[in-house]
Structures are given as structure tokens and as C-alpha cells.
MITI-150820 format. One record per residue (C-alpha): residue number from 1; x, y, z; residue in three letters. Coordinates in steps of 0.1 Angstrom, whole numbers. Layout:
<sites>
+------+-------+-------+-------+--------+
! nuba !    xx !    yy !    zz ! gudren !
+------+-------+-------+-------+--------+
!  NUM !     X !     Y !     Z !    ALA !
...
+------+-------+-------+-------+--------+
</sites>
This chain:
<sites>
+------+-------+-------+-------+--------+
! nuba !    xx !    yy !    zz ! gudren !
+------+-------+-------+-------+--------+
!    1 !    -3 !     1 !     3 !    MET !
!    2 !    14 !    33 !   -11 !    SER !
!    3 !    18 !    63 !    14 !    GLU !
!    4 !    -8 !    80 !    -7 !    ALA !
!    5 !   -33 !    54 !    -1 !    HIS !
!    6 !   -26 !    60 !    38 !    THR !
!    7 !   -34 !    95 !    41 !    ASP !
!    8 !   -58 !    98 !    12 !    HIS !
!    9 !   -87 !    77 !     2 !    VAL !
!   10 !  -102 !    95 !   -28 !    TYR !
!   11 !   -80 !    73 !   -55 !    ALA !
!   12 !   -95 !    38 !   -43 !    ARG !
!   13 !  -119 !    34 !   -13 !    ARG !
!   14 !  -135 !    11 !     3 !    ILE !
!   15 !  -173 !    10 !     0 !    MET !
!   16 !  -204 !   -16 !     9 !    GLY !
!   17 !  -243 !   -16 !     9 !    ILE !
!   18 !  -268 !   -25 !    35 !    GLU !
!   19 !  -299 !   -38 !    22 !    THR !
!   20 !  -330 !   -49 !    40 !    GLU !
!   21 !  -359 !   -67 !    29 !    TYR !
!   22 !  -396 !   -70 !    31 !    GLY !
!   23 !  -407 !  -103 !    40 !    VAL !
!   24 !  -443 !  -116 !    38 !    THR !
!   25 !  -458 !  -151 !    27 !    SER !
!   26 !  -490 !  -162 !    14 !    ARG !
!   27 !  -506 !  -194 !    23 !    ALA !
!   28 !  -518 !  -219 !     2 !    ASP !
!   29 !  -556 !  -230 !     6 !    GLY !
!   30 !  -572 !  -225 !    41 !    ASP !
!   31 !  -541 !  -224 !    61 !    GLN !
!   32 !  -535 !  -191 !    83 !    ARG !
!   33 !  -512 !  -162 !    68 !    ALA !
!   34 !  -480 !  -162 !    87 !    LEU !
!   35 !  -471 !  -130 !   103 !    THR !
!   36 !  -436 !  -113 !    92 !    PRO !
!   37 !  -417 !  -124 !   122 !    ASP !
!   38 !  -428 !  -160 !   116 !    GLU !
!   39 !  -419 !  -162 !    83 !    VAL !
!   40 !  -383 !  -142 !    91 !    ALA !
!   41 !  -379 !  -172 !   121 !    ARG !
!   42 !  -382 !  -196 !    94 !    ILE !
!   43 !  -363 !  -182 !    68 !    LEU !
!   44 !  -334 !  -178 !    95 !    PHE !
!   45 !  -341 !  -213 !   109 !    ARG !
!   46 !  -313 !  -228 !    88 !    PRO !
!   47 !  -291 !  -202 !    98 !    VAL !
!   48 !  -297 !  -207 !   134 !    VAL !
!   49 !  -292 !  -245 !   133 !    GLU !
!   50 !  -257 !  -242 !   115 !    GLN !
!   51 !  -243 !  -213 !   136 !    TYR !
!   52 !  -263 !  -209 !   164 !    SER !
!   53 !  -272 !  -172 !   159 !    SER !
!   54 !  -292 !  -151 !   134 !    SER !
!   55 !  -263 !  -128 !   129 !    ASN !
!   56 !  -234 !  -142 !   108 !    ILE !
!   57 !  -209 !  -135 !    83 !    PHE !
!   58 !  -215 !  -159 !    51 !    SER !
!   59 !  -190 !  -175 !    28 !    PRO !
!   60 !  -186 !  -144 !     9 !    ASN !
!   61 !  -175 !  -123 !    39 !    ALA !
!   62 !  -206 !  -107 !    38 !    SER !
!   63 !  -228 !  -103 !    70 !    ARG !
!   64 !  -263 !  -119 !    68 !    LEU !
!   65 !  -284 !  -110 !    99 !    TYR !
!   66 !  -322 !  -107 !   111 !    LEU !
!   67 !  -326 !   -69 !   114 !    ASP !
!   68 !  -353 !   -48 !   140 !    VAL !
!   69 !  -387 !   -56 !   123 !    GLY !
!   70 !  -383 !   -88 !   111 !    SER !
!   71 !  -361 !   -78 !    79 !    HIS !
!   72 !  -336 !  -100 !    67 !    PRO !
!   73 !  -303 !   -76 !    60 !    GLU !
!   74 !  -274 !   -81 !    41 !    ILE !
!   75 !  -241 !   -57 !    41 !    ALA !
!   76 !  -219 !   -65 !    19 !    THR !
!   77 !  -184 !   -72 !    21 !    ALA !
!   78 !  -159 !   -47 !    17 !    GLU !
!   79 !  -155 !   -36 !   -21 !    CYS !
!   80 !  -131 !   -16 !   -35 !    ASP !
!   81 !  -146 !    -7 !   -71 !    SER !
!   82 !  -179 !     0 !   -85 !    LEU !
!   83 !  -188 !   -28 !  -103 !    THR !
!   84 !  -174 !   -51 !   -75 !    GLN !
!   85 !  -199 !   -36 !   -51 !    LEU !
!   86 !  -226 !   -40 !   -77 !    ILE !
!   87 !  -220 !   -76 !   -79 !    ASN !
!   88 !  -218 !   -83 !   -39 !    TYR !
!   89 !  -250 !   -65 !   -37 !    GLU !
!   90 !  -265 !   -88 !   -64 !    ARG !
!   91 !  -252 !  -116 !   -48 !    ALA !
!   92 !  -268 !  -106 !   -17 !    GLY !
!   93 !  -302 !  -108 !   -35 !    ASP !
!   94 !  -291 !  -146 !   -42 !    ARG !
!   95 !  -282 !  -154 !    -2 !    ILE !
!   96 !  -317 !  -144 !     7 !    VAL !
!   97 !  -338 !  -161 !   -21 !    ASP !
!   98 !  -320 !  -195 !   -10 !    GLU !
!   99 !  -331 !  -186 !    22 !    LEU !
!  100 !  -365 !  -180 !    11 !    ALA !
!  101 !  -364 !  -214 !    -9 !    ARG !
!  102 !  -355 !  -235 !    21 !    LYS !
!  103 !  -383 !  -218 !    39 !    ALA !
!  104 !  -410 !  -228 !    16 !    GLU !
!  105 !  -395 !  -262 !    14 !    GLU !
!  106 !  -398 !  -265 !    51 !    THR !
!  107 !  -434 !  -250 !    51 !    MET !
!  108 !  -443 !  -278 !    25 !    ALA !
!  109 !  -429 !  -302 !    47 !    ALA !
!  110 !  -444 !  -293 !    77 !    GLU !
!  111 !  -480 !  -296 !    59 !    ASN !
!  112 !  -485 !  -254 !    59 !    ARG !
!  113 !  -473 !  -248 !    25 !    PRO !
!  114 !  -471 !  -210 !    15 !    ALA !
!  115 !  -448 !  -190 !    -8 !    SER !
!  116 !  -429 !  -163 !     3 !    VAL !
!  117 !  -422 !  -128 !   -10 !    TYR !
!  118 !  -394 !  -106 !    -6 !    LEU !
!  119 !  -390 !   -72 !   -15 !    PHE !
!  120 !  -362 !   -51 !   -20 !    LYS !
!  121 !  -379 !   -16 !   -13 !    ASN !
!  122 !  -381 !     9 !    15 !    ASN !
!  123 !  -419 !    11 !    26 !    VAL !
!  124 !  -444 !   -11 !    34 !    ASP !
!  125 !  -484 !    -8 !    31 !    SER !
!  126 !  -488 !     5 !    69 !    ALA !
!  127 !  -457 !    31 !    65 !    GLY !
!  128 !  -432 !    15 !    79 !    ASN !
!  129 !  -396 !    23 !    64 !    SER !
!  130 !  -365 !     0 !    60 !    TYR !
!  131 !  -333 !    12 !    45 !    GLY !
!  132 !  -309 !     5 !    19 !    CYS !
!  133 !  -276 !    23 !    37 !    HIS !
!  134 !  -243 !    34 !    19 !    GLU !
!  135 !  -205 !    29 !    34 !    ASN !
!  136 !  -181 !    52 !    21 !    TYR !
!  137 !  -143 !    49 !    37 !    LEU !
!  138 !  -135 !    83 !    41 !    ILE !
!  139 !   -97 !    99 !    51 !    SER !
!  140 !   -99 !   108 !    91 !    ARG !
!  141 !   -84 !   141 !    80 !    HIS !
!  142 !  -116 !   149 !    66 !    ALA !
!  143 !  -140 !   168 !    91 !    VAL !
!  144 !  -174 !   144 !    83 !    LEU !
!  145 !  -197 !   172 !    96 !    LYS !
!  146 !  -183 !   197 !    72 !    ASP !
!  147 !  -181 !   169 !    41 !    LEU !
!  148 !  -218 !   162 !    48 !    GLY !
!  149 !  -227 !   198 !    47 !    LEU !
!  150 !  -208 !   200 !    13 !    ALA !
!  151 !  -227 !   171 !     1 !    LEU !
!  152 !  -262 !   180 !    13 !    LEU !
!  153 !  -273 !   199 !   -20 !    PRO !
!  154 !  -264 !   166 !   -39 !    PHE !
!  155 !  -280 !   142 !   -15 !    MET !
!  156 !  -314 !   157 !   -16 !    ILE !
!  157 !  -312 !   165 !   -56 !    THR !
!  158 !  -299 !   126 !   -62 !    ARG !
!  159 !  -334 !   110 !   -59 !    GLN !
!  160 !  -338 !   129 !   -94 !    LEU !
!  161 !  -314 !   103 !  -109 !    ILE !
!  162 !  -314 !    73 !   -88 !    CYS !
!  163 !  -347 !    74 !   -71 !    GLY !
!  164 !  -369 !    42 !   -71 !    ALA !
!  165 !  -400 !    57 !   -76 !    GLY !
!  166 !  -431 !    54 !   -56 !    LYS !
!  167 !  -471 !    60 !   -55 !    ILE !
!  168 !  -477 !    80 !   -26 !    GLN !
!  169 !  -512 !    71 !   -13 !    PRO !
!  170 !  -542 !    97 !    -6 !    ALA !
!  171 !  -537 !   122 !    27 !    LYS !
!  172 !  -560 !   145 !    40 !    ALA !
!  173 !  -544 !   171 !    23 !    ASP !
!  174 !  -525 !   155 !    -7 !    GLU !
!  175 !  -543 !   132 !   -38 !    PRO !
!  176 !  -526 !   102 !   -45 !    ALA !
!  177 !  -495 !   104 !   -68 !    ARG !
!  178 !  -459 !    94 !   -78 !    PHE !
!  179 !  -433 !   102 !   -58 !    LEU !
!  180 !  -392 !   103 !   -73 !    LEU !
!  181 !  -380 !    83 !   -37 !    SER !
!  182 !  -391 !    59 !   -16 !    GLN !
!  183 !  -370 !    73 !    13 !    ARG !
!  184 !  -375 !   111 !     8 !    ALA !
!  185 !  -403 !   114 !    35 !    ASP !
!  186 !  -383 !    90 !    56 !    GLN !
!  187 !  -355 !   112 !    66 !    VAL !
!  188 !  -358 !   142 !    89 !    TRP !
!  189 !  -322 !   156 !    94 !    GLU !
!  190 !  -295 !   167 !    72 !    GLY !
!  191 !  -259 !   153 !    91 !    VAL !
!  192 !  -261 !   140 !   126 !    SER !
!  193 !  -252 !   109 !   144 !    SER !
!  194 !  -290 !    99 !   151 !    ALA !
!  195 !  -301 !    68 !   130 !    THR !
!  196 !  -337 !    52 !   137 !    THR !
!  197 !  -349 !    79 !   160 !    ARG !
!  198 !  -345 !   108 !   136 !    SER !
!  199 !  -327 !    91 !   103 !    ARG !
!  200 !  -307 !   118 !    89 !    PRO !
!  201 !  -294 !   119 !    54 !    ILE !
!  202 !  -257 !   111 !    62 !    ILE !
!  203 !  -254 !    96 !    98 !    ASN !
!  204 !  -220 !   110 !   118 !    THR !
!  205 !  -215 !    82 !   143 !    ARG !
!  206 !  -177 !    74 !   147 !    ASP !
!  207 !  -175 !    37 !   139 !    GLU !
!  208 !  -151 !    32 !   110 !    PRO !
!  209 !  -146 !    -5 !   113 !    HIS !
!  210 !  -105 !    -2 !   109 !    GLY !
!  211 !   -82 !    21 !   122 !    ASP !
!  212 !   -98 !    52 !   136 !    SER !
!  213 !   -66 !    70 !   133 !    LYS !
!  214 !   -65 !    71 !    98 !    ARG !
!  215 !  -103 !    63 !    84 !    PHE !
!  216 !  -139 !    71 !    93 !    ARG !
!  217 !  -171 !    56 !    75 !    ARG !
!  218 !  -197 !    77 !    57 !    MET !
!  219 !  -230 !    62 !    64 !    HIS !
!  220 !  -257 !    75 !    39 !    VAL !
!  221 !  -292 !    66 !    49 !    ILE !
!  222 !  -314 !    85 !    26 !    VAL !
!  223 !  -309 !    61 !    -7 !    GLY !
!  224 !  -337 !    41 !   -22 !    ASP !
!  225 !  -329 !     4 !   -27 !    SER !
!  226 !  -324 !    -2 !   -64 !    ASN !
!  227 !  -334 !   -29 !   -87 !    MET !
!  228 !  -318 !   -18 !  -117 !    SER !
!  229 !  -281 !   -24 !  -119 !    GLU !
!  230 !  -274 !     8 !  -138 !    THR !
!  231 !  -292 !    29 !  -117 !    THR !
!  232 !  -275 !    15 !   -85 !    LEU !
!  233 !  -242 !    22 !  -109 !    ALA !
!  234 !  -252 !    56 !  -107 !    LEU !
!  235 !  -263 !    64 !   -74 !    LYS !
!  236 !  -229 !    49 !   -62 !    ILE !
!  237 !  -209 !    62 !   -92 !    GLY !
!  238 !  -219 !   101 !   -86 !    SER !
!  239 !  -217 !    97 !   -48 !    THR !
!  240 !  -180 !    83 !   -53 !    LEU !
!  241 !  -172 !   112 !   -77 !    LEU !
!  242 !  -187 !   136 !   -54 !    MET !
!  243 !  -167 !   123 !   -24 !    LEU !
!  244 !  -130 !   125 !   -45 !    GLU !
!  245 !  -136 !   157 !   -56 !    MET !
!  246 !  -141 !   173 !   -21 !    LEU !
!  247 !  -113 !   151 !    -7 !    GLU !
!  248 !   -90 !   161 !   -36 !    ALA !
!  249 !   -96 !   197 !   -29 !    GLY !
!  250 !  -112 !   204 !   -63 !    ILE !
!  251 !  -134 !   233 !   -69 !    ASP !
!  252 !  -172 !   221 !   -66 !    VAL !
!  253 !  -199 !   240 !   -68 !    PRO !
!  254 !  -211 !   250 !   -34 !    ARG !
!  255 !  -252 !   257 !   -27 !    PHE !
!  256 !  -260 !   265 !     7 !    ASP !
!  257 !  -299 !   255 !    11 !    VAL !
!  258 !  -325 !   269 !    30 !    VAL !
!  259 !  -340 !   240 !    51 !    ASP !
!  260 !  -329 !   214 !    29 !    PRO !
!  261 !  -350 !   184 !    47 !    ILE !
!  262 !  -384 !   202 !    37 !    HIS !
!  263 !  -373 !   204 !     4 !    ARG !
!  264 !  -361 !   169 !    -3 !    ILE !
!  265 !  -397 !   160 !     0 !    ARG !
!  266 !  -406 !   188 !   -27 !    ASP !
!  267 !  -382 !   176 !   -48 !    ILE !
!  268 !  -400 !   140 !   -44 !    ALA !
!  269 !  -429 !   151 !   -58 !    ARG !
!  270 !  -417 !   173 !   -87 !    ASP !
!  271 !  -407 !   149 !  -117 !    THR !
!  272 !  -393 !   180 !  -140 !    THR !
!  273 !  -367 !   192 !  -115 !    GLY !
!  274 !  -378 !   226 !  -116 !    ARG !
!  275 !  -384 !   226 !   -79 !    THR !
!  276 !  -370 !   259 !   -67 !    GLU !
!  277 !  -344 !   257 !   -40 !    LEU !
!  278 !  -339 !   291 !   -20 !    GLY !
!  279 !  -302 !   296 !   -10 !    LEU !
!  280 !  -288 !   317 !    21 !    LYS !
!  281 !  -277 !   345 !    -1 !    ASP !
!  282 !  -313 !   351 !   -12 !    GLY !
!  283 !  -310 !   335 !   -47 !    SER !
!  284 !  -327 !   308 !   -56 !    THR !
!  285 !  -315 !   276 !   -82 !    ILE !
!  286 !  -336 !   244 !   -93 !    THR !
!  287 !  -330 !   208 !   -80 !    ALA !
!  288 !  -322 !   201 !  -118 !    LEU !
!  289 !  -296 !   230 !  -121 !    GLU !
!  290 !  -279 !   217 !   -89 !    VAL !
!  291 !  -277 !   182 !  -105 !    GLN !
!  292 !  -262 !   197 !  -138 !    TYR !
!  293 !  -236 !   218 !  -121 !    ALA !
!  294 !  -220 !   190 !  -102 !    LEU !
!  295 !  -224 !   167 !  -131 !    CYS !
!  296 !  -205 !   191 !  -152 !    GLU !
!  297 !  -179 !   194 !  -121 !    ALA !
!  298 !  -178 !   156 !  -121 !    ALA !
!  299 !  -168 !   153 !  -160 !    GLN !
!  300 !  -143 !   180 !  -155 !    ARG !
!  301 !  -128 !   158 !  -123 !    TRP !
!  302 !  -123 !   125 !  -151 !    LEU !
!  303 !  -100 !   146 !  -167 !    GLU !
!  304 !   -74 !   147 !  -140 !    GLU !
!  305 !   -86 !   119 !  -120 !    ARG !
!  306 !   -61 !    92 !  -109 !    PRO !
!  307 !   -70 !    57 !  -128 !    ASP !
!  308 !   -71 !    37 !   -96 !    GLU !
!  309 !  -101 !    20 !   -76 !    GLY !
!  310 !  -129 !    22 !  -101 !    THR !
!  311 !  -116 !    26 !  -136 !    PRO !
!  312 !  -119 !    58 !  -153 !    ASN !
!  313 !  -139 !    37 !  -182 !    ALA !
!  314 !  -166 !    30 !  -159 !    GLU !
!  315 !  -165 !    65 !  -142 !    MET !
!  316 !  -172 !    75 !  -176 !    ARG !
!  317 !  -203 !    52 !  -181 !    LYS !
!  318 !  -216 !    67 !  -147 !    VAL !
!  319 !  -213 !   101 !  -161 !    VAL !
!  320 !  -226 !    95 !  -195 !    ASP !
!  321 !  -257 !    81 !  -176 !    LEU !
!  322 !  -260 !   109 !  -150 !    TRP !
!  323 !  -260 !   137 !  -183 !    GLN !
!  324 !  -284 !   116 !  -201 !    ARG !
!  325 !  -306 !   110 !  -171 !    THR !
!  326 !  -306 !   149 !  -165 !    LEU !
!  327 !  -311 !   161 !  -203 !    HIS !
!  328 !  -343 !   132 !  -198 !    ALA !
!  329 !  -356 !   152 !  -170 !    ILE !
!  330 !  -349 !   187 !  -186 !    ASP !
!  331 !  -366 !   178 !  -219 !    THR !
!  332 !  -395 !   152 !  -205 !    GLN !
!  333 !  -382 !   128 !  -233 !    ASP !
!  334 !  -375 !   100 !  -218 !    PHE !
!  335 !  -367 !    70 !  -245 !    SER !
!  336 !  -328 !    77 !  -238 !    GLY !
!  337 !  -329 !    63 !  -203 !    VAL !
!  338 !  -364 !    42 !  -202 !    ASP !
!  339 !  -342 !    12 !  -198 !    ARG !
!  340 !  -316 !    25 !  -171 !    GLU !
!  341 !  -331 !    44 !  -143 !    ILE !
!  342 !  -359 !    27 !  -120 !    ASP !
!  343 !  -380 !    55 !  -113 !    TRP !
!  344 !  -385 !    60 !  -151 !    VAL !
!  345 !  -388 !    22 !  -156 !    ILE !
!  346 !  -416 !    20 !  -130 !    LYS !
!  347 !  -437 !    52 !  -137 !    ARG !
!  348 !  -438 !    39 !  -176 !    SER !
!  349 !  -452 !     5 !  -165 !    LEU !
!  350 !  -477 !    20 !  -142 !    LEU !
!  351 !  -488 !    49 !  -168 !    ASP !
!  352 !  -497 !    20 !  -192 !    ARG !
!  353 !  -519 !     6 !  -165 !    TYR !
!  354 !  -534 !    42 !  -150 !    ARG !
!  355 !  -546 !    49 !  -186 !    GLU !
!  356 !  -567 !    16 !  -185 !    ARG !
!  357 !  -578 !    24 !  -152 !    LEU !
!  358 !  -591 !    58 !  -156 !    GLY !
!  359 !  -562 !    77 !  -146 !    GLY !
!  360 !  -562 !    75 !  -112 !    ASP !
!  361 !  -530 !    69 !   -87 !    TRP !
!  362 !  -551 !    55 !   -58 !    ALA !
!  363 !  -563 !    29 !   -80 !    HIS !
!  364 !  -553 !    -7 !   -59 !    PRO !
!  365 !  -541 !   -26 !   -88 !    LYS !
!  366 !  -515 !     3 !   -94 !    LEU !
!  367 !  -502 !    -1 !   -59 !    ALA !
!  368 !  -499 !   -37 !   -65 !    GLN !
!  369 !  -479 !   -31 !   -95 !    ILE !
!  370 !  -458 !    -7 !   -74 !    ASP !
!  371 !  -447 !   -34 !   -49 !    LEU !
!  372 !  -442 !   -64 !   -75 !    THR !
!  373 !  -417 !   -44 !   -93 !    TYR !
!  374 !  -396 !   -49 !   -60 !    HIS !
!  375 !  -402 !   -86 !   -58 !    ASP !
!  376 !  -365 !   -99 !   -58 !    THR !
!  377 !  -379 !  -140 !   -65 !    ARG !
!  378 !  -367 !  -149 !   -94 !    PRO !
!  379 !  -395 !  -150 !  -126 !    GLY !
!  380 !  -421 !  -135 !  -104 !    ARG !
!  381 !  -412 !  -100 !   -98 !    GLY !
!  382 !  -419 !   -75 !  -124 !    LEU !
!  383 !  -383 !   -61 !  -126 !    PHE !
!  384 !  -370 !   -94 !  -127 !    ASN !
!  385 !  -393 !  -104 !  -156 !    VAL !
!  386 !  -380 !   -72 !  -178 !    LEU !
!  387 !  -345 !   -80 !  -171 !    GLU !
!  388 !  -352 !  -117 !  -182 !    ALA !
!  389 !  -365 !  -104 !  -213 !    ARG !
!  390 !  -336 !   -80 !  -218 !    LYS !
!  391 !  -362 !   -51 !  -216 !    MET !
!  392 !  -340 !   -34 !  -191 !    VAL !
!  393 !  -299 !   -28 !  -195 !    GLU !
!  394 !  -276 !   -45 !  -171 !    ARG !
!  395 !  -242 !   -33 !  -156 !    TRP !
!  396 !  -230 !   -66 !  -147 !    THR !
!  397 !  -237 !  -103 !  -158 !    THR !
!  398 !  -253 !  -134 !  -140 !    ASP !
!  399 !  -221 !  -151 !  -141 !    ALA !
!  400 !  -200 !  -123 !  -124 !    ALA !
!  401 !  -230 !  -121 !   -97 !    ILE !
!  402 !  -229 !  -158 !   -94 !    ALA !
!  403 !  -192 !  -158 !   -87 !    ALA !
!  404 !  -197 !  -138 !   -58 !    CYS !
!  405 !  -223 !  -158 !   -38 !    VAL !
!  406 !  -197 !  -180 !   -23 !    ASP !
!  407 !  -163 !  -160 !   -26 !    THR !
!  408 !  -154 !  -129 !   -10 !    PRO !
!  409 !  -138 !   -99 !   -30 !    PRO !
!  410 !  -100 !  -106 !   -37 !    GLN !
!  411 !   -87 !   -71 !   -31 !    THR !
!  412 !   -98 !   -59 !     4 !    THR !
!  413 !   -96 !   -74 !    42 !    ARG !
!  414 !  -126 !   -94 !    32 !    ALA !
!  415 !  -105 !  -119 !    18 !    ARG !
!  416 !   -88 !  -125 !    50 !    LEU !
!  417 !  -122 !  -131 !    66 !    ARG !
!  418 !  -134 !  -153 !    39 !    GLY !
!  419 !  -104 !  -176 !    42 !    GLU !
!  420 !  -107 !  -178 !    79 !    PHE !
!  421 !  -146 !  -184 !    79 !    LEU !
!  422 !  -137 !  -213 !    55 !    GLN !
!  423 !  -114 !  -229 !    73 !    THR !
!  424 !  -130 !  -228 !   106 !    ALA !
!  425 !  -163 !  -242 !    87 !    ARG !
!  426 !  -141 !  -272 !    75 !    ARG !
!  427 !  -128 !  -273 !   106 !    LEU !
!  428 !  -156 !  -272 !   129 !    GLY !
!  429 !  -135 !  -246 !   148 !    ALA !
!  430 !  -153 !  -224 !   175 !    ASN !
!  431 !  -144 !  -190 !   159 !    VAL !
!  432 !  -157 !  -151 !   166 !    THR !
!  433 !  -156 !  -126 !   136 !    VAL !
!  434 !  -166 !   -93 !   132 !    ASP !
!  435 !  -157 !   -68 !   107 !    TRP !
!  436 !  -117 !   -64 !   120 !    THR !
!  437 !  -113 !   -92 !   144 !    ARG !
!  438 !  -109 !  -127 !   138 !    LEU !
!  439 !  -105 !  -150 !   170 !    LYS !
!  440 !  -104 !  -184 !   177 !    VAL !
!  441 !  -117 !  -195 !   206 !    ASN !
!  442 !  -106 !  -227 !   215 !    ARG !
!  443 !   -85 !  -245 !   234 !    PRO !
!  444 !   -69 !  -211 !   241 !    GLU !
!  445 !   -86 !  -177 !   226 !    PRO !
!  446 !   -61 !  -161 !   197 !    HIS !
!  447 !   -70 !  -130 !   182 !    THR !
!  448 !   -62 !  -107 !   156 !    GLU !
!  449 !   -75 !   -73 !   143 !    GLU !
!  450 !   -68 !   -64 !   109 !    PHE !
!  451 !   -75 !   -25 !   112 !    SER !
!  452 !   -64 !   -16 !    72 !    ASP !
!  453 !   -93 !   -29 !    50 !    PRO !
!  454 !   -72 !   -24 !    18 !    PHE !
!  455 !   -53 !   -50 !    30 !    VAL !
!  456 !   -58 !   -85 !    16 !    PHE !
!  457 !   -25 !  -103 !    25 !    GLU !
!  458 !   -14 !  -106 !    59 !    ASP !
!  459 !    10 !  -132 !    74 !    ALA !
!  460 !   -13 !  -129 !   108 !    ARG !
!  461 !   -35 !  -146 !    90 !    LEU !
!  462 !   -18 !  -177 !    83 !    GLN !
!  463 !   -10 !  -184 !   118 !    ALA !
!  464 !   -43 !  -182 !   127 !    LEU !
!  465 !   -50 !  -207 !   103 !    LEU !
!  466 !   -22 !  -227 !   113 !    ASP !
!  467 !   -34 !  -228 !   153 !    TYR !
!  468 !   -69 !  -240 !   138 !    MET !
!  469 !   -55 !  -267 !   118 !    GLU !
!  470 !   -31 !  -278 !   147 !    HIS !
!  471 !   -59 !  -280 !   174 !    ASN !
!  472 !   -85 !  -298 !   149 !    ALA !
+------+-------+-------+-------+--------+
</sites>
């Protein structure tokens, strides 16, 4: 690792995504419908039987656990490039789908057959919200509060390019309508250390999962779960470019928006991007203009960006899609991105049915389509059907995703964790694992801490493996 990487992480960055899944089931015949809690417990039964816990690290070094509210959750292993992260995020879908398949087999064997549904969305029918959180490693030299404030204008307008779309049910003061984002109405602060209590856009809790003298972790809570690989690439890629520019000291346009949290809700309701944002200097700017300015800055950054981490060729694809999406919003001609951007794809589907149903966004059939778009089970969810029929664009391939289901990233610390887990499971060794520590518990505890997430080879790992082998 070069000295540049130890002090500045903009050229190569560790990233991860945490995805919470909605879960429900439909019983066959006259069987009683199971509650989400009951379904989740059946889902995790084989995990608990094998590991005596519902919170484990999977063979690909990602964290799999049952979160509060009966939500299966996958936190990807540490990734250091955009396509690698997309592959592991999609591998998470397959891991959870395998649990659902086994749960259906279990229920059939117990004479209570039912279909299990998994939804990669962010709001259920009762209004409960669950998240898709992004994690970006940043330098300890960066002041996270200042960095977060500089990012806020980008974050509140980012839904224009990567929202998942949602039908907002009718309220007392608002008719049913289509929103750009599922999460925009669920955040209540800009930058803070809170999580579930007040849901900030950027969480500042100091939990680096690495050397705290060198690194911090920026935890982004505002993003939607994306079904489209290309939308996910745009969401993560554009954010990476923003972070790189800010950490590298590039002159990025600054917009001191008045009351950004209130404005994020207004932006979600305006698919034209024309929402005016008041600035503290008394001027105004539209959400679309903010995105145009930041996209142009990113394009200029590519001319001098180090070709490390995510290759510049991939970042050029990100900027190209970013530009085309903004142009589509500006002109309201979405034909250039209607196979690539989640909210555009979804709205197109909904519009076809809405015209047949009288044009009312409140029709229950539309709500069903909205939800089914996010069903991750193969051959059933609407987006998956579109993908299988090659009606949407891909960023990666099924083969690349399949290769990541049981194999950890080979270019980050996850490789060490994966090899440790593989050996422990082969030998039946009693071990404890977290993001930074690997511990052999018996006969005598042996622990090593790996605080640099960029390091994927370390002699200390071999010593732990030898200790397990010797005492097997």
C-alpha cells in the first residue's frame, strides 16, 4: 500500500451497501397466513441451526442477519470498485432468495405450504420504512460534519437520477401521486449521529470498522433500494465522484440550501426537476440545475482523476448516464433512459395501466404493480421479468454475480475474513468474527485485529489458520 493510500482514500475507496428486505408470505388453501416475524424466523432457521445465531458472516464475507422489524439484511463485504460492489449487492439478493426457497420447502414439509415474498423496497403498506444504507470510507483528515454539509445539496437532489419511484397514497391534504423516491419522506435531519430516532441523510456516528486514526466511515441513509443495476451504478458512482472531488480539494460548486430537509420532500414530488431551492444568499436555483452543475464538475474531474479503484472507463459510463438522465428530465423525453433508471422504468409501467384504469393514482391495482416491481424472487417480480426479457439494461452479468455468492472480494480485507471462515467451517472450529477481528476461541483464545480494509494479504492470518489446523 502506498503512502498516498494511507493518508488519502479518494483514489481507491472501500465501500459497502446494507440492504433490508421486506418479507411476507401467502398461505396455500385455507392455511393461516403467517406474520412477517414468523416468516423471518423460518427463513433464518437453517442459519440458526448451523451457527447458533441469526447474525453471521456468510462465506463471501458479507454480514447476514435478522434486523429489527423482522427484516432480513445483507451488509456487503468490503469492496473497492463500483462493479465489484454491484456484484456483491446482487449476490446478496441470491443469498436471501436461497433462504426463502428453503423456507418454502420447510413449510411444505410441515404441511403448511406457503409462498415467501421478498421485497427490495423501502416502505410497506403500513408506512413502516426500512433502508438501503451506503457506506464510504473517508480519510480521518476529513471533517465529516463539513463534508456532509457540502454533500447535502447533492444528496437531496440525487433522487432525480436514482430514485426507485413510489405511489404515495392519498392523504388528507394530498391526493395519491407518484414520487421520485421512497426514502425522501422518511428522513428528518441533514447530518447527525442519530439513526432510527430521526433518520438523517448522513449519519456521523464514528464507527470506522478500521484504524480510527486513519479512517472514518460515511454512512448514507437517504438512498432508495434499486432494482436496476444501472441505476445502482449511477447512485454509487456519482456519490463516489462527489466524495473524490471534495477530498481532493477540487473546486466543487457549493449551494447553501435553506431548509434542505423540507425541500427533499418537494423535490420528490416534482419529476420535472424544476423545484426551486432557496439559497441563504437570497438567490434560488432548481434541483435540476444543482445536478447539472455537479455533473459538469464530475466530468471535469475525470480529466485528472487517478485511474485507480474504480477505473476511469467505468466512471465515464457513470457520467454519461448522469448526463443523459438530466437531459431526459430537462426535456421530459425519457426514451434515452427508460431502460436504465428505476423511477422512469417503474413510472412507464404504471402509466400503461393507469390509462386503462381511469388515470387515478389511487387505484389499488397500481399499488400492487408498484410493490411487485420490487419482488426479488426469480421469475416473479416485475423488474426481474423485464430483466429476463432483456427489456432493461445491465451493468454486470449473471455469471459475475454468481461467482460472488460464495467467494469474498479478493482485493480487500474481506479476503482474509473469507479464508478464515472457510477454514473454520471445514474444521468445525469455534471462532468469533466481526468486521475487524478474527478470533479462534479454543483451546486458548487467539485473536488478531485487521484494521486496514485495503490489506488482503497478511501473515497473521496464516498463523490463525495454522492454529486451527493444529488443534482440529
